Structures are given as structure tokens and as C-alpha cells.
C-alpha positions in Angstrom: 3.9 59.8 -43.9 5.6 56.9 -43.1 4.8 53.3 -44.0 7.0 52.4 -42.1 7.5 48.0 -42.7 3.5 48.0 -45.6 5.9 47.1 -47.9 3.5 45.9 -49.7 1.8 48.6 -49.8 1.8 52.8 -51.1 0.7 55.8 -50.4 -1.9 57.1 -52.7 -3.2 60.5 -51.6 -5.6 62.1 -53.2 -6.3 66.4 -54.2 -10.0 67.1 -53.7 -9.7 70.5 -52.6 -6.2 71.7 -53.7 -6.8 75.0 -55.1 -3.3 76.5 -54.1 -0.5 77.6 -57.8 2.7 77.9 -56.0 4.1 76.8 -52.6 3.6 73.4 -52.4 6.1 70.1 -53.3 6.6 66.6 -52.7 8.8 63.8 -52.4 10.1 61.4 -51.2 12.3 59.0 -49.8 13.6 55.3 -48.8 14.9 56.4 -45.0 14.3 60.1 -43.7 15.3 62.3 -41.0 12.7 65.1 -39.3 15.3 66.6 -37.2 17.7 66.4 -40.1 15.2 67.2 -42.6 17.5 65.6 -44.6 17.1 61.4 -46.6 18.2 59.1 -48.3 16.2 57.3 -51.8 15.1 60.2 -53.0 12.4 61.1 -55.6 11.3 64.2 -55.9 7.7 65.2 -56.8 8.5 68.6 -57.4 6.3 71.4 -57.4 2.0 71.1 -57.1 -0.1 73.2 -58.6 -3.8 73.1 -59.5 -3.1 74.8 -62.7 -1.8 71.3 -63.6 -4.7 69.8 -62.5 -3.9 67.0 -59.9 -5.8 64.5 -58.9 -3.7 62.4 -57.0 -0.4 61.2 -56.3 1.9 57.7 -55.5 4.6 57.1 -53.9 6.2 54.0 -53.3 9.1 54.5 -51.2 8.9 53.9 -46.9 8.2 57.6 -46.9 6.1 60.4 -47.7 7.5 64.5 -47.8 5.0 67.2 -48.4 6.2 70.2 -48.1 4.1 73.8 -48.4 6.1 76.5 -48.4 3.9 80.6 -49.2 6.6 83.1 -49.5 3.3 85.4 -49.7 -0.9 85.6 -49.9 -0.4 87.2 -53.4 -2.5 85.5 -56.7 -1.5 82.1 -54.8 -5.6 80.3 -53.9 -7.6 79.7 -57.0 -10.7 81.2 -56.2 -13.1 83.3 -57.1 -12.6 86.7 -56.1 -15.2 86.3 -53.5 -14.0 83.6 -52.2 -10.8 83.9 -52.4 -9.5 84.2 -49.0 -11.9 81.6 -47.2 -9.3 78.9 -47.7 -5.4 78.5 -46.6 -4.2 75.2 -47.7 -5.5 72.0 -49.4 -7.5 69.7 -47.9 -6.2 66.1 -49.1 -7.3 62.4 -47.9 -4.6 60.3 -48.4 -4.7 55.7 -48.5 -2.6 53.4 -48.0 -3.4 50.3 -51.1 -2.0 47.1 -52.1 0.7 47.6 -54.8 -0.9 45.5 -57.0 -4.3 47.8 -56.4 -4.7 50.6 -59.4 -6.1 54.3 -57.3 -9.3 55.2 -57.7 -10.9 57.1 -60.3 -11.6 60.1 -58.1 -13.0 62.9 -60.0 -13.2 65.3 -57.1 -10.7 68.3 -58.0 -12.0 72.6 -57.6 -13.1 73.3 -61.4 -15.7 69.9 -61.6 -17.5 72.5 -58.1 -17.2 75.1 -61.0 -14.8 76.5 -58.3 -18.0 78.8 -56.9 -18.3 74.9 -54.0 -16.2 72.4 -52.0 -16.3 68.9 -53.7 -16.6 66.6 -50.6 -16.1 62.6 -49.8 -18.2 60.7 -48.5 -17.4 58.8 -45.3 -16.3 55.6 -47.2 -15.8 57.1 -50.3 -17.5 56.1 -52.9 -18.6 58.5 -54.1 -18.3 63.2 -53.4 -20.9 65.0 -54.1 -20.7 69.5 -53.7 -21.5 71.9 -50.9 -22.0 75.2 -53.1 -21.9 78.7 -51.1 -24.3 80.8 -51.1 -25.9 82.2 -54.6 -25.0 79.3 -55.8 -26.3 75.5 -55.9 -27.1 72.7 -58.9 -25.3 69.5 -59.4 -21.9 70.9 -59.9 -22.9 74.4 -58.8 -22.7 76.1 -61.5 -26.0 77.7 -61.4 -26.7 81.6 -59.4 -29.6 83.5 -60.0 -28.4 85.3 -63.4 -27.5 82.0 -65.0 -29.8 79.0 -64.4 -32.4 76.5 -65.8 -35.1 78.3 -64.6 -32.7 82.3 -65.3 -34.8 84.5 -68.1 -31.9 86.5 -67.7 -29.9 86.5 -71.2 -26.1 86.5 -70.4 -25.6 84.2 -72.0 -24.6 85.2 -75.7 -24.0 83.3 -79.7 -25.2 80.1 -78.1 -22.9 80.0 -75.3 -23.8 77.0 -72.3 -25.1 79.2 -69.2 -22.6 77.2 -66.6 
């Protein structure tokens, strides 16, 4: 991603659907050659992983390089068992923001849909909603047939809350 001569701007990356536990890195550069895969003025963000609950990343340099290097599919995704292989990779949104502006307070990362749905942004990015997988429902996909507001099941014990 090259923001070119837009020196008054910076890049904001929002991790809206990000389930990778490894294999994803980010670095920004003052100059970068795609052919050589080398650059100058490098700032390395390191490995970005879902267990760190990333919500956004800000790049103040001209070029941002996102790299996905998956060597094995074993234990790379953080998802519920039956949907483990439904997703390969990630979904991120980016925007150019003025240097003096703050990033949006996005609350749409994987656990906000209880690991049982996908989080989607409205076209104007002002709000987000969960789209639940089959069998799950609720604002944050927190319920299923055995755990819900109208369920007669007693899955939770000792004062626990069904979620």
C-alpha cells in the first residue's frame, strides 16, 4: 500500500475479521522496492496475531507492507470447531486519515461476535453488526438452541451466564 505524496496523511488498518494466530507481519518504509523486497526507513510492527486482539494499526510512513506467510494450516486460526476451515486469512479495512485526526474507535473484532459469527461494517463505517453462523443468534451471536433467552436448558450452573 503506497500513499505516495500524501505527506499529510497516514494509513489506518482496521482488523475487522482477523483470526490468524501466526503468519501475518507488517512493516512500513520510507521507500520500498517490490522487485527486491527491500526498503529503507523500515519500521517493523512484527507479527500480528489474533490472541493479541488487534483492532487497528497506524502507519506514518509512505509505504505499508502486509505479509501473510502460512507454512501449515495446523493451529493457525482462532475459530469455533465447526467453522475452523471456513476462513483462510483475514479481512481488513483501511483508510487514509489526516495526521492530526484520531483513528475510529472500532469495536468489531473476532470476539465481539462470540466467535460464532462474522462482523461486518456498514457502508459508511459508522456502525458494525454481527452476522451469525447457522444455529446462532443474538446481537453478538451469543445464543444457540441450548443457550438463549427462551431456553429451558440449564447449561450454566453456579450463577453462570449463558453466552
